[in-house]
N, CA, C, O and the ligand as a Tripos MOL2 file, in Angstrom:
@<TRIPOS>MOLECULE
protein
  289   287    73     0     0
PROTEIN
NO_CHARGES

@<TRIPOS>ATOM
      1 N          73.4590   88.6640  140.5550 N.3       1 MET1
      2 CA         74.8950   88.8540  139.9350 C.3       1 MET1
      3 C          75.0870   89.7960  139.0170 C.2       1 MET1
      4 O          76.1890   90.3380  138.9250 O.2       1 MET1
      5 N          73.9940   90.1500  138.1600 N.am      2 LYS2
      6 CA         74.4570   91.2610  137.1200 C.3       2 LYS2
      7 C          74.2940   92.6000  137.9470 C.2       2 LYS2
      8 O          74.9710   93.5750  137.6210 O.2       2 LYS2
      9 N          73.5100   92.6630  138.8930 N.am      3 TYR3
     10 CA         73.3290   93.8710  139.4570 C.3       3 TYR3
     11 C          74.1840   94.1540  140.6500 C.2       3 TYR3
     12 O          74.6500   95.2890  140.7520 O.2       3 TYR3
     13 N          74.4570   93.2260  141.5960 N.am      4 ASN4
     14 CA         75.1220   93.4980  142.7920 C.3       4 ASN4
     15 C          76.7090   92.8930  142.4810 C.2       4 ASN4
     16 O          77.6050   93.1470  143.2860 O.2       4 ASN4
     17 N          76.9310   92.2220  141.4700 N.am      5 LYS5
     18 CA         78.2130   91.9330  141.1460 C.3       5 LYS5
     19 C          78.8630   90.8380  142.3880 C.2       5 LYS5
     20 O          80.0600   90.6550  142.6110 O.2       5 LYS5
     21 N          77.8910   90.2990  142.9820 N.am      6 ILE6
     22 CA         78.2450   89.0210  143.9800 C.3       6 ILE6
     23 C          77.9320   87.7210  143.5150 C.2       6 ILE6
     24 O          76.7800   87.5280  143.1260 O.2       6 ILE6
     25 N          78.7100   86.8440  143.4880 N.am      7 CYS7
     26 CA         78.1670   85.2380  143.1440 C.3       7 CYS7
     27 C          77.3540   84.8360  144.1420 C.2       7 CYS7
     28 O          77.6410   84.9180  145.3370 O.2       7 CYS7
     29 N          76.0630   84.2820  143.5700 N.am      8 PRO8
     30 CA         75.0900   83.7520  144.2850 C.3       8 PRO8
     31 C          75.4730   82.5530  144.9660 C.2       8 PRO8
     32 O          74.9470   82.2050  146.0230 O.2       8 PRO8
     33 N          76.4160   81.8850  144.3620 N.am      9 LYS9
     34 CA         76.8280   80.5270  145.0450 C.3       9 LYS9
     35 C          77.8430   80.5060  146.0490 C.2       9 LYS9
     36 O          77.7120   79.8360  147.0730 O.2       9 LYS9
     37 N          78.9650   81.2860  145.7820 N.am     10 CYS10
     38 CA         80.0340   81.4500  146.7810 C.3      10 CYS10
     39 C          80.2320   82.7780  147.3650 C.2      10 CYS10
     40 O          81.1850   82.9580  148.1240 O.2      10 CYS10
     41 N          79.4260   83.7180  147.0810 N.am     11 ARG11
     42 CA         79.5920   85.0460  147.6170 C.3      11 ARG11
     43 C          80.7730   85.7480  147.4240 C.2      11 ARG11
     44 O          81.0410   86.6210  148.2500 O.2      11 ARG11
     45 N          81.7190   85.4940  146.2740 N.am     12 SER12
     46 CA         82.6890   86.0780  145.9160 C.3      12 SER12
     47 C          82.2120   87.3820  145.0710 C.2      12 SER12
     48 O          81.1430   87.4950  144.4710 O.2      12 SER12
     49 N          83.1990   88.2870  145.1590 N.am     13 ILE13
     50 CA         82.7180   89.6830  144.3980 C.3      13 ILE13
     51 C          83.8190   89.6490  143.2280 C.2      13 ILE13
     52 O          84.0130   90.7040  142.6240 O.2      13 ILE13
     53 N          84.4410   88.6820  142.9240 N.am     14 ASP14
     54 CA         85.3680   88.5720  141.7890 C.3      14 ASP14
     55 C          84.7820   88.1060  140.5640 C.2      14 ASP14
     56 O          85.0410   87.0310  140.0240 O.2      14 ASP14
     57 N          83.8560   89.1070  140.0950 N.am     15 ILE15
     58 CA         83.0910   88.7700  138.9380 C.3      15 ILE15
     59 C          83.5510   89.0960  137.3630 C.2      15 ILE15
     60 O          83.7960   90.2870  137.1720 O.2      15 ILE15
     61 N          83.6730   88.4000  136.4480 N.am     16 ILE16
     62 CA         84.0940   88.7430  135.3200 C.3      16 ILE16
     63 C          82.8100   89.1580  134.2660 C.2      16 ILE16
     64 O          81.8710   88.3680  134.1620 O.2      16 ILE16
     65 N          82.8160   90.2890  133.5780 N.am     17 GLU17
     66 CA         81.8850   90.6020  132.6600 C.3      17 GLU17
     67 C          82.4070   90.0630  131.1590 C.2      17 GLU17
     68 O          83.4680   90.4000  130.6330 O.2      17 GLU17
     69 N          81.5270   89.2520  130.6600 N.am     18 VAL18
     70 CA         81.9290   88.8540  129.2550 C.3      18 VAL18
     71 C          80.9940   89.3530  128.1260 C.2      18 VAL18
     72 O          79.9880   88.7090  127.8310 O.2      18 VAL18
     73 N          81.2730   90.3080  127.6040 N.am     19 PRO19
     74 CA         80.3870   91.0310  126.7690 C.3      19 PRO19
     75 C          79.9640   90.0820  125.4670 C.2      19 PRO19
     76 O          80.8620   89.4730  124.8860 O.2      19 PRO19
     77 N          78.7070   89.9740  125.0560 N.am     20 GLY20
     78 CA         78.1360   89.2950  123.9670 C.3      20 GLY20
     79 C          78.8440   89.8460  122.6450 C.2      20 GLY20
     80 O          79.3300   90.9770  122.6310 O.2      20 GLY20
     81 N          78.8820   89.0000  121.5340 N.am     21 SER21
     82 CA         79.4630   89.5320  120.5410 C.3      21 SER21
     83 C          78.8400   88.7390  119.0310 C.2      21 SER21
     84 O          78.5400   87.5450  119.0430 O.2      21 SER21
     85 N          78.7520   89.3090  118.2020 N.am     22 ALA22
     86 CA         78.3290   88.7500  116.7890 C.3      22 ALA22
     87 C          79.1570   88.8830  115.6530 C.2      22 ALA22
     88 O          79.1640   89.8790  114.9300 O.2      22 ALA22
     89 N          79.9020   87.8070  115.4860 N.am     23 GLY23
     90 CA         81.0570   87.7820  114.4420 C.3      23 GLY23
     91 C          80.3000   87.2110  113.1640 C.2      23 GLY23
     92 O          79.0990   86.9650  113.0590 O.2      23 GLY23
     93 N          81.2800   87.0670  112.2500 N.am     24 ALA24
     94 CA         80.7750   86.4200  110.9140 C.3      24 ALA24
     95 C          80.3590   85.1380  111.1620 C.2      24 ALA24
     96 O          80.8840   84.5040  112.0780 O.2      24 ALA24
     97 N          79.3270   84.5690  110.3530 N.am     25 TYR25
     98 CA         78.9270   83.1700  110.4800 C.3      25 TYR25
     99 C          78.3650   82.7490  111.7590 C.2      25 TYR25
    100 O          78.3010   81.5630  112.0830 O.2      25 TYR25
    101 N          77.9280   83.7860  112.5440 N.am     26 GLY26
    102 CA         77.2500   83.3120  113.6130 C.3      26 GLY26
    103 C          77.9830   83.1750  114.9840 C.2      26 GLY26
    104 O          77.4200   82.8350  116.0250 O.2      26 GLY26
    105 N          79.3550   83.4910  114.8560 N.am     27 THR27
    106 CA         80.3510   83.3120  115.9800 C.3      27 THR27
    107 C          80.0600   84.2070  117.2240 C.2      27 THR27
    108 O          79.2950   85.1690  117.1560 O.2      27 THR27
    109 N          80.6400   83.8810  118.2380 N.am     28 GLY28
    110 CA         80.4180   84.9030  119.3720 C.3      28 GLY28
    111 C          79.2570   84.4120  120.0710 C.2      28 GLY28
    112 O          78.4820   83.5850  119.5900 O.2      28 GLY28
    113 N          79.1370   84.9770  121.3090 N.am     29 ASN29
    114 CA         78.0410   84.4900  122.0730 C.3      29 ASN29
    115 C          76.7180   85.3450  121.8910 C.2      29 ASN29
    116 O          76.5490   86.4670  122.3690 O.2      29 ASN29
    117 N          75.9070   84.7160  121.2090 N.am     30 ASN30
    118 CA         74.5360   85.4160  120.5300 C.3      30 ASN30
    119 C          73.6800   84.4620  120.1180 C.2      30 ASN30
    120 O          74.1170   83.3240  119.9410 O.2      30 ASN30
    121 N          72.5010   84.7150  119.9240 N.am     31 ILE31
    122 CA         71.3560   83.9600  119.3490 C.3      31 ILE31
    123 C          70.8880   84.5110  118.1180 C.2      31 ILE31
    124 O          70.4660   85.6660  118.0740 O.2      31 ILE31
    125 N          70.9300   83.8000  117.1580 N.am     32 GLN32
    126 CA         70.4420   84.3680  115.6630 C.3      32 GLN32
    127 C          69.0440   84.3660  115.7010 C.2      32 GLN32
    128 O          68.4660   83.3740  116.1460 O.2      32 GLN32
    129 N          68.2490   85.5980  115.1900 N.am     33 VAL33
    130 CA         66.9170   85.8390  115.0770 C.3      33 VAL33
    131 C          66.5610   86.0670  113.5350 C.2      33 VAL33
    132 O          65.4360   86.3690  113.1370 O.2      33 VAL33
    133 N          67.6750   85.8800  112.7320 N.am     34 GLY34
    134 CA         67.3920   86.3560  111.3180 C.3      34 GLY34
    135 C          68.5870   85.8330  110.5090 C.2      34 GLY34
    136 O          69.2790   84.9690  111.0480 O.2      34 GLY34
    137 N          68.8830   86.2220  109.3730 N.am     35 TRP35
    138 CA         69.8430   85.7000  108.4870 C.3      35 TRP35
    139 C          71.2570   86.4540  108.5230 C.2      35 TRP35
    140 O          72.2190   85.9470  107.9470 O.2      35 TRP35
    141 N          71.3690   87.6500  109.1950 N.am     36 SER36
    142 CA         72.2900   88.5500  108.9910 C.3      36 SER36
    143 C          72.8110   88.9600  110.2930 C.2      36 SER36
    144 O          71.9240   89.0050  111.1460 O.2      36 SER36
    145 N          74.0930   89.3030  110.7500 N.am     37 ASN37
    146 CA         74.7280   89.5870  111.9250 C.3      37 ASN37
    147 C          74.0560   90.5750  112.6350 C.2      37 ASN37
    148 O          74.1700   90.7530  113.8470 O.2      37 ASN37
    149 N          73.3320   91.2390  111.8550 N.am     38 PHE38
    150 CA         72.4420   92.6210  112.5710 C.3      38 PHE38
    151 C          71.2550   92.1360  113.0270 C.2      38 PHE38
    152 O          70.4940   92.9860  113.4900 O.2      38 PHE38
    153 N          70.8170   90.7910  113.0230 N.am     39 SER39
    154 CA         69.7280   90.3710  113.7790 C.3      39 SER39
    155 C          70.0360   89.5830  114.6650 C.2      39 SER39
    156 O          69.1640   88.8400  115.1160 O.2      39 SER39
    157 N          71.4940   89.5250  115.2060 N.am     40 ALA40
    158 CA         71.7790   88.4090  116.3180 C.3      40 ALA40
    159 C          71.5200   89.1650  117.6630 C.2      40 ALA40
    160 O          71.9050   90.3220  117.8350 O.2      40 ALA40
    161 N          70.9220   88.5230  118.4990 N.am     41 VAL41
    162 CA         70.6950   89.0090  119.9320 C.3      41 VAL41
    163 C          71.7530   88.6450  120.8290 C.2      41 VAL41
    164 O          71.8700   87.4650  121.1610 O.2      41 VAL41
    165 N          72.7810   89.7960  121.3920 N.am     42 LEU42
    166 CA         73.7980   89.5210  122.1890 C.3      42 LEU42
    167 C          73.6030   88.8070  123.4330 C.2      42 LEU42
    168 O          72.5220   89.0360  123.9740 O.2      42 LEU42
    169 N          74.4050   87.9730  124.0400 N.am     43 VAL43
    170 CA         74.2500   87.2810  125.0930 C.3      43 VAL43
    171 C          75.3150   87.6820  125.9250 C.2      43 VAL43
    172 O          76.4280   87.2660  125.6010 O.2      43 VAL43
    173 N          75.2100   88.5050  127.0730 N.am     44 HIS44
    174 CA         76.4200   88.8730  128.0130 C.3      44 HIS44
    175 C          76.4550   87.5820  129.0380 C.2      44 HIS44
    176 O          75.5280   86.8460  129.3760 O.2      44 HIS44
    177 N          77.8870   87.5620  129.4260 N.am     45 ARG45
    178 CA         78.0430   86.4490  130.5220 C.3      45 ARG45
    179 C          78.6650   87.0400  131.9250 C.2      45 ARG45
    180 O          79.7060   87.6940  131.8660 O.2      45 ARG45
    181 N          78.1270   86.8430  132.9770 N.am     46 TYR46
    182 CA         78.9160   87.0040  134.0280 C.3      46 TYR46
    183 C          79.5150   85.9300  134.7680 C.2      46 TYR46
    184 O          78.7920   85.1100  135.3340 O.2      46 TYR46
    185 N          80.8560   85.8510  134.8220 N.am     47 VAL47
    186 CA         81.3520   84.6360  135.2730 C.3      47 VAL47
    187 C          82.0640   84.7600  136.7060 C.2      47 VAL47
    188 O          82.7770   85.7440  136.9040 O.2      47 VAL47
    189 N          81.9040   83.8410  137.6680 N.am     48 CYS48
    190 CA         82.5380   84.0500  138.9000 C.3      48 CYS48
    191 C          84.1680   83.5610  138.6160 C.2      48 CYS48
    192 O          84.4460   82.4590  138.1440 O.2      48 CYS48
    193 N          84.9960   84.4040  138.9240 N.am     49 ALA49
    194 CA         86.2980   84.0180  138.9590 C.3      49 ALA49
    195 C          86.8530   83.1460  140.0800 C.2      49 ALA49
    196 O          88.0040   82.7270  140.2060 O.2      49 ALA49
    197 N          85.7550   82.9530  140.8990 N.am     50 SER50
    198 CA         86.2640   82.3030  142.1350 C.3      50 SER50
    199 C          85.6930   80.7790  142.1470 C.2      50 SER50
    200 O          86.4360   79.8640  142.5050 O.2      50 SER50
    201 N          84.5590   80.5720  141.8060 N.am     51 CYS51
    202 CA         83.8630   79.2040  141.4650 C.3      51 CYS51
    203 C          83.6870   78.8210  140.2350 C.2      51 CYS51
    204 O          83.6200   77.6270  139.9420 O.2      51 CYS51
    205 N          83.5860   79.8060  139.3420 N.am     52 GLY52
    206 CA         83.2010   79.0480  137.8900 C.3      52 GLY52
    207 C          81.7670   79.4340  137.6680 C.2      52 GLY52
    208 O          81.4280   79.2710  136.4960 O.2      52 GLY52
    209 N          80.8890   79.8700  138.4090 N.am     53 TYR53
    210 CA         79.5540   79.8740  138.2160 C.3      53 TYR53
    211 C          79.3730   81.1010  137.2050 C.2      53 TYR53
    212 O          80.0300   82.1400  137.2720 O.2      53 TYR53
    213 N          78.4670   80.8460  136.3410 N.am     54 SER54
    214 CA         78.0880   81.9410  135.1450 C.3      54 SER54
    215 C          76.7520   82.0010  135.0180 C.2      54 SER54
    216 O          75.9850   81.0520  135.1810 O.2      54 SER54
    217 N          76.4250   83.2380  134.6920 N.am     55 GLU55
    218 CA         74.9210   83.8570  134.3860 C.3      55 GLU55
    219 C          74.9970   84.5180  132.8780 C.2      55 GLU55
    220 O          75.8240   85.2910  132.3950 O.2      55 GLU55
    221 N          73.9010   83.9580  132.3640 N.am     56 GLU56
    222 CA         73.7610   84.7140  130.9420 C.3      56 GLU56
    223 C          72.6810   85.8720  130.9050 C.2      56 GLU56
    224 O          71.6600   85.6750  131.5630 O.2      56 GLU56
    225 N          72.7800   86.8590  130.3230 N.am     57 TRP57
    226 CA         71.8480   88.0080  130.1920 C.3      57 TRP57
    227 C          71.6130   88.5540  128.8730 C.2      57 TRP57
    228 O          72.5560   88.7120  128.0970 O.2      57 TRP57
    229 N          70.3660   88.8690  128.5470 N.am     58 ILE58
    230 CA         70.1660   89.6040  127.2570 C.3      58 ILE58
    231 C          69.6100   90.9460  127.7110 C.2      58 ILE58
    232 O          68.8310   90.9810  128.6630 O.2      58 ILE58
    233 N          70.0060   92.1390  127.0180 N.am     59 ASN59
    234 CA         69.4910   93.2850  127.2340 C.3      59 ASN59
    235 C          67.9650   93.3370  126.9580 C.2      59 ASN59
    236 O          67.3650   92.6820  126.1070 O.2      59 ASN59
    237 N          67.4800   94.1790  127.7760 N.am     60 LYS60
    238 CA         65.9030   94.1020  127.5890 C.3      60 LYS60
    239 C          65.4230   94.5730  126.3720 C.2      60 LYS60
    240 O          64.4010   94.0710  125.9050 O.2      60 LYS60
    241 N          66.0660   95.5470  125.7370 N.am     61 ASP61
    242 CA         65.5180   96.0670  124.5540 C.3      61 ASP61
    243 C          65.6810   95.1720  123.4120 C.2      61 ASP61
    244 O          65.0970   95.4480  122.3640 O.2      61 ASP61
    245 N          66.4330   94.0960  123.5020 N.am     62 GLU62
    246 CA         66.6070   93.0340  122.6030 C.3      62 GLU62
    247 C          65.4960   91.8360  122.9400 C.2      62 GLU62
    248 O          65.3740   90.9160  122.1320 O.2      62 GLU62
    249 N          64.9040   91.8630  123.8300 N.am     63 LEU63
    250 CA         64.0900   90.6120  124.1850 C.3      63 LEU63
    251 C          62.9360   90.5140  123.1950 C.2      63 LEU63
    252 O          62.4930   89.4080  122.8860 O.2      63 LEU63
    253 N          62.4200   91.6780  122.6730 N.am     64 GLN64
    254 CA         61.2200   91.7210  121.7730 C.3      64 GLN64
    255 C          61.7380   90.7930  120.6670 C.2      64 GLN64
    256 O          61.0420   89.8580  120.2690 O.2      64 GLN64
    257 N          62.8850   91.0320  120.2000 N.am     65 LYS65
    258 CA         63.1870   90.4070  118.9390 C.3      65 LYS65
    259 C          63.0810   88.8840  118.9940 C.2      65 LYS65
    260 O          62.6370   88.2160  118.0600 O.2      65 LYS65
    261 N          63.6240   88.2570  120.4310 N.am     66 LEU66
    262 CA         63.5790   86.9360  120.6880 C.3      66 LEU66
    263 C          62.2790   86.3040  120.8250 C.2      66 LEU66
    264 O          62.1040   85.1160  120.5540 O.2      66 LEU66
    265 N          61.1870   87.2330  121.3210 N.am     67 LYS67
    266 CA         59.9040   86.9820  121.4150 C.3      67 LYS67
    267 C          59.2730   86.9650  120.3120 C.2      67 LYS67
    268 O          58.3620   86.1530  120.1520 O.2      67 LYS67
    269 N          59.5830   87.7430  119.4550 N.am     68 LYS68
    270 CA         58.9630   87.5990  118.0110 C.3      68 LYS68
    271 C          59.2740   86.4880  117.1550 C.2      68 LYS68
    272 O          58.5630   86.1840  116.1970 O.2      68 LYS68
    273 N          60.4830   85.7840  117.5280 N.am     69 LYS69
    274 CA         60.9570   84.7350  116.7340 C.3      69 LYS69
    275 C          60.6310   83.5650  117.3330 C.2      69 LYS69
    276 O          60.3380   82.6270  116.5930 O.2      69 LYS69
    277 N          60.6130   83.3780  118.7250 N.am     70 TYR70
    278 CA         60.5530   82.1410  119.2750 C.3      70 TYR70
    279 C          59.2820   81.9140  120.1240 C.2      70 TYR70
    280 O          58.9190   80.7740  120.4150 O.2      70 TYR70
    281 N          58.5740   83.0840  120.5390 N.am     71 LYS71
    282 CA         57.3870   82.7190  121.1270 C.3      71 LYS71
    283 C          56.0850   82.8500  120.4910 C.2      71 LYS71
    284 O          55.6610   83.8570  119.9240 O.2      71 LYS71
    285 N          55.4050   81.5750  120.6620 N.am     72 GLN72
    286 CA         54.1790   81.3510  119.6340 C.3      72 GLN72
    287 C          53.1100   82.0330  120.3770 C.2      72 GLN72
    288 O          51.9720   82.0860  119.9110 O.2      72 GLN72
    289 ZN         81.2290   81.8530  142.8060 Zn       73 ZN73
@<TRIPOS>BOND
     1     1     2 1
     2     2     3 1
     3     3     4 2
     4     3     5 am
     5     5     6 1
     6     6     7 1
     7     7     8 2
     8     7     9 am
     9     9    10 1
    10    10    11 1
    11    11    12 2
    12    11    13 am
    13    13    14 1
    14    14    15 1
    15    15    16 2
    16    15    17 am
    17    17    18 1
    18    18    19 1
    19    19    20 2
    20    19    21 am
    21    21    22 1
    22    22    23 1
    23    23    24 2
    24    23    25 am
    25    25    26 1
    26    26    27 1
    27    27    28 2
    28    27    29 am
    29    29    30 1
    30    30    31 1
    31    31    32 2
    32    31    33 am
    33    33    34 1
    34    34    35 1
    35    35    36 2
    36    35    37 am
    37    37    38 1
    38    38    39 1
    39    39    40 2
    40    39    41 am
    41    41    42 1
    42    42    43 1
    43    43    44 2
    44    43    45 am
    45    45    46 1
    46    46    47 1
    47    47    48 2
    48    47    49 am
    49    49    50 1
    50    50    51 1
    51    51    52 2
    52    51    53 am
    53    53    54 1
    54    54    55 1
    55    55    56 2
    56    55    57 am
    57    57    58 1
    58    58    59 1
    59    59    60 2
    60    59    61 am
    61    61    62 1
    62    62    63 1
    63    63    64 2
    64    63    65 am
    65    65    66 1
    66    66    67 1
    67    67    68 2
    68    67    69 am
    69    69    70 1
    70    70    71 1
    71    71    72 2
    72    71    73 am
    73    73    74 1
    74    74    75 1
    75    75    76 2
    76    75    77 am
    77    77    78 1
    78    78    79 1
    79    79    80 2
    80    79    81 am
    81    81    82 1
    82    82    83 1
    83    83    84 2
    84    83    85 am
    85    85    86 1
    86    86    87 1
    87    87    88 2
    88    87    89 am
    89    89    90 1
    90    90    91 1
    91    91    92 2
    92    91    93 am
    93    93    94 1
    94    94    95 1
    95    95    96 2
    96    95    97 am
    97    97    98 1
    98    98    99 1
    99    99   100 2
   100    99   101 am
   101   101   102 1
   102   102   103 1
   103   103   104 2
   104   103   105 am
   105   105   106 1
   106   106   107 1
   107   107   108 2
   108   107   109 am
   109   109   110 1
   110   110   111 1
   111   111   112 2
   112   111   113 am
   113   113   114 1
   114   114   115 1
   115   115   116 2
   116   115   117 am
   117   117   118 1
   118   118   119 1
   119   119   120 2
   120   119   121 am
   121   121   122 1
   122   122   123 1
   123   123   124 2
   124   123   125 am
   125   125   126 1
   126   126   127 1
   127   127   128 2
   128   127   129 am
   129   129   130 1
   130   130   131 1
   131   131   132 2
   132   131   133 am
   133   133   134 1
   134   134   135 1
   135   135   136 2
   136   135   137 am
   137   137   138 1
   138   138   139 1
   139   139   140 2
   140   139   141 am
   141   141   142 1
   142   142   143 1
   143   143   144 2
   144   143   145 am
   145   145   146 1
   146   146   147 1
   147   147   148 2
   148   147   149 am
   149   149   150 1
   150   150   151 1
   151   151   152 2
   152   151   153 am
   153   153   154 1
   154   154   155 1
   155   155   156 2
   156   155   157 am
   157   157   158 1
   158   158   159 1
   159   159   160 2
   160   159   161 am
   161   161   162 1
   162   162   163 1
   163   163   164 2
   164   163   165 am
   165   165   166 1
   166   166   167 1
   167   167   168 2
   168   167   169 am
   169   169   170 1
   170   170   171 1
   171   171   172 2
   172   171   173 am
   173   173   174 1
   174   174   175 1
   175   175   176 2
   176   175   177 am
   177   177   178 1
   178   178   179 1
   179   179   180 2
   180   179   181 am
   181   181   182 1
   182   182   183 1
   183   183   184 2
   184   183   185 am
   185   185   186 1
   186   186   187 1
   187   187   188 2
   188   187   189 am
   189   189   190 1
   190   190   191 1
   191   191   192 2
   192   191   193 am
   193   193   194 1
   194   194   195 1
   195   195   196 2
   196   195   197 am
   197   197   198 1
   198   198   199 1
   199   199   200 2
   200   199   201 am
   201   201   202 1
   202   202   203 1
   203   203   204 2
   204   203   205 am
   205   205   206 1
   206   206   207 1
   207   207   208 2
   208   207   209 am
   209   209   210 1
   210   210   211 1
   211   211   212 2
   212   211   213 am
   213   213   214 1
   214   214   215 1
   215   215   216 2
   216   215   217 am
   217   217   218 1
   218   218   219 1
   219   219   220 2
   220   219   221 am
   221   221   222 1
   222   222   223 1
   223   223   224 2
   224   223   225 am
   225   225   226 1
   226   226   227 1
   227   227   228 2
   228   227   229 am
   229   229   230 1
   230   230   231 1
   231   231   232 2
   232   231   233 am
   233   233   234 1
   234   234   235 1
   235   235   236 2
   236   235   237 am
   237   237   238 1
   238   238   239 1
   239   239   240 2
   240   239   241 am
   241   241   242 1
   242   242   243 1
   243   243   244 2
   244   243   245 am
   245   245   246 1
   246   246   247 1
   247   247   248 2
   248   247   249 am
   249   249   250 1
   250   250   251 1
   251   251   252 2
   252   251   253 am
   253   253   254 1
   254   254   255 1
   255   255   256 2
   256   255   257 am
   257   257   258 1
   258   258   259 1
   259   259   260 2
   260   259   261 am
   261   261   262 1
   262   262   263 1
   263   263   264 2
   264   263   265 am
   265   265   266 1
   266   266   267 1
   267   267   268 2
   268   267   269 am
   269   269   270 1
   270   270   271 1
   271   271   272 2
   272   271   273 am
   273   273   274 1
   274   274   275 1
   275   275   276 2
   276   275   277 am
   277   277   278 1
   278   278   279 1
   279   279   280 2
   280   279   281 am
   281   281   282 1
   282   282   283 1
   283   283   284 2
   284   283   285 am
   285   285   286 1
   286   286   287 1
   287   287   288 2
@<TRIPOS>SUBSTRUCTURE
     1 MET1         2 RESIDUE 1 A MET
     2 LYS2         6 RESIDUE 1 A LYS
     3 TYR3        10 RESIDUE 1 A TYR
     4 ASN4        14 RESIDUE 1 A ASN
     5 LYS5        18 RESIDUE 1 A LYS
     6 ILE6        22 RESIDUE 1 A ILE
     7 CYS7        26 RESIDUE 1 A CYS
     8 PRO8        30 RESIDUE 1 A PRO
     9 LYS9        34 RESIDUE 1 A LYS
    10 CYS10       38 RESIDUE 1 A CYS
    11 ARG11       42 RESIDUE 1 A ARG
    12 SER12       46 RESIDUE 1 A SER
    13 ILE13       50 RESIDUE 1 A ILE
    14 ASP14       54 RESIDUE 1 A ASP
    15 ILE15       58 RESIDUE 1 A ILE
    16 ILE16       62 RESIDUE 1 A ILE
    17 GLU17       66 RESIDUE 1 A GLU
    18 VAL18       70 RESIDUE 1 A VAL
    19 PRO19       74 RESIDUE 1 A PRO
    20 GLY20       78 RESIDUE 1 A GLY
    21 SER21       82 RESIDUE 1 A SER
    22 ALA22       86 RESIDUE 1 A ALA
    23 GLY23       90 RESIDUE 1 A GLY
    24 ALA24       94 RESIDUE 1 A ALA
    25 TYR25       98 RESIDUE 1 A TYR
    26 GLY26      102 RESIDUE 1 A GLY
    27 THR27      106 RESIDUE 1 A THR
    28 GLY28      110 RESIDUE 1 A GLY
    29 ASN29      114 RESIDUE 1 A ASN
    30 ASN30      118 RESIDUE 1 A ASN
    31 ILE31      122 RESIDUE 1 A ILE
    32 GLN32      126 RESIDUE 1 A GLN
    33 VAL33      130 RESIDUE 1 A VAL
    34 GLY34      134 RESIDUE 1 A GLY
    35 TRP35      138 RESIDUE 1 A TRP
    36 SER36      142 RESIDUE 1 A SER
    37 ASN37      146 RESIDUE 1 A ASN
    38 PHE38      150 RESIDUE 1 A PHE
    39 SER39      154 RESIDUE 1 A SER
    40 ALA40      158 RESIDUE 1 A ALA
    41 VAL41      162 RESIDUE 1 A VAL
    42 LEU42      166 RESIDUE 1 A LEU
    43 VAL43      170 RESIDUE 1 A VAL
    44 HIS44      174 RESIDUE 1 A HIS
    45 ARG45      178 RESIDUE 1 A ARG
    46 TYR46      182 RESIDUE 1 A TYR
    47 VAL47      186 RESIDUE 1 A VAL
    48 CYS48      190 RESIDUE 1 A CYS
    49 ALA49      194 RESIDUE 1 A ALA
    50 SER50      198 RESIDUE 1 A SER
    51 CYS51      202 RESIDUE 1 A CYS
    52 GLY52      206 RESIDUE 1 A GLY
    53 TYR53      210 RESIDUE 1 A TYR
    54 SER54      214 RESIDUE 1 A SER
    55 GLU55      218 RESIDUE 1 A GLU
    56 GLU56      222 RESIDUE 1 A GLU
    57 TRP57      226 RESIDUE 1 A TRP
    58 ILE58      230 RESIDUE 1 A ILE
    59 ASN59      234 RESIDUE 1 A ASN
    60 LYS60      238 RESIDUE 1 A LYS
    61 ASP61      242 RESIDUE 1 A ASP
    62 GLU62      246 RESIDUE 1 A GLU
    63 LEU63      250 RESIDUE 1 A LEU
    64 GLN64      254 RESIDUE 1 A GLN
    65 LYS65      258 RESIDUE 1 A LYS
    66 LEU66      262 RESIDUE 1 A LEU
    67 LYS67      266 RESIDUE 1 A LYS
    68 LYS68      270 RESIDUE 1 A LYS
    69 LYS69      274 RESIDUE 1 A LYS
    70 TYR70      278 RESIDUE 1 A TYR
    71 LYS71      282 RESIDUE 1 A LYS
    72 GLN72      286 RESIDUE 1 A GLN
    73 ZN73       289 GROUP 0 **** ****
């Protein structure tokens, strides 16, 4: 869905990209990995405007931050 912009459920090509954000107090679509907004990992969403199916993606270069914090 992220790459071909086609909904895997209903095959619609009407896909909305919702960029992740990090606002004050952890608002927005993100995962906190530290105490400041600078350490938030943004979560980007792809939503099908036809059936409502959604996928969430995190940029590859931010995966290391998550790994460091959550992977034992
Ligand atoms: Zn769909």
